[in-house]
N, C-alpha and C positions, 0 to 999 in steps of 0.2 A: 451412488446417486448424485445427481447434479445439485439438487435443492438442499442438500444437507451441509453442515459445517462441523464435521467431527473434530475431536480433540487432536487428531493426528495432523490436521491442517492448520493448527494454531501454534504460534510461538508462545510458550507459557513460562519458560524459565528466565530468570534475570540474566543468566549467563548468555543466553541467546540474544537478548537485547543489547547487552554490552559488546558482544562480538560484532553485531551489526553497527554499533555506533562508530566503530573505527573502519568500517567498510569504505572502499573508494568509490563504489558505484552508487551515485545519487542522481536523482532527477527531480526538479522542482516544477510544479504546475501551479496554477492559481489556487491558493488555499491549502496546498499539501506539499510535503516533501516525502519522496519515496527513497528509502535506503535499502539496498538489497545485496545479497551475496549468494553465490551458488551453494547448494547443499548436496549431500551424498544420497539423498532420498529420491524417489521417483516422482515426487509431487511438490508443488509449491506450498509454502507455509506463510501465514499472515500474522503479523503483530500490528496492533493499533495503539498509537499514543495520542491522547487528547488531554492536554493539561487544563488545569482550572482557569488559566488565563483566557481560554476560549469562551467560557460562559458558565452558566449554572448547570446543574446535573442534567436537567432536561435537554439542554442543547448538546451537551457532551454525549449523552446516551443516544440521542437521535443521530448524531454524526457517526458514532460507532456502528449503529445499525445500518446506516447508508453504506459505509465502507465495507462492512462484511457482506452485504447484499451484492455490491458490485463485484467483490472478489468471488463470491459463489458462482456468479454467472459467467465469469471470465477465467476461472482457474484452469480449465482445460486448454486454454490458449497459451498459458504461461509455461515457461521452462521450470526446471527444478531449482527454485531459489527460496531463500528465506528473505522475506521483505517486511519492513516496518513502514507503515504509513503514518506520518506525523502530521497532525492537523495544525494549521496556522490560524491566526485570528480571523482572517477574511472568510474562512470556511464556515464560521458560525451562522452567517446569513444565507448560505447556499441552500437551494432546494435539491431534491434527489436528482433531477435531471442534470443540474450543474455539476454535482458530485460525480455522477456517472460519466459525463463528458470529459471532465478533467482526469479522472482516474483511468479511464480507458486510454486516453492520450499518453499517460505515464506508463501504463502496462505495455504499450506498444514498444517502448524504449528498453524494456527489460530483456536482457539476453542479446542485445545488439552490441557490437563492439564500439569503442569510443570513436574510431575513425568513421564508421558508417553513420553514427549519430551526428557528427560534425557535418557531413555532406548532406544529410537530410534537412538540417536546420536552415540551410540557405535557400 
């Protein structure tokens, strides 16, 4: 089902996040940093990192809900990768449409080679 977010689509173990922290594939958009690495599964998995520097619990939880919702609607377009979306301070003031626009922009870069990314940015 498209509208669900089962545990099989989540990064849950600390080891998964640590493995991603040294990944070479990163892409920054306004308010977020995406770090990803291919996995051996047939589906993408999402991890979300929102630190206390971003804001109070209400703000952090809202951002996490927004990120998960964008992932749910775009996961069929993604390749089999483990990704961690790291929120930056400027994301605290973003509404859902801004988060959607920025994360969809970042999701388009996942799975493309470094050379094709460089040619697209000009």
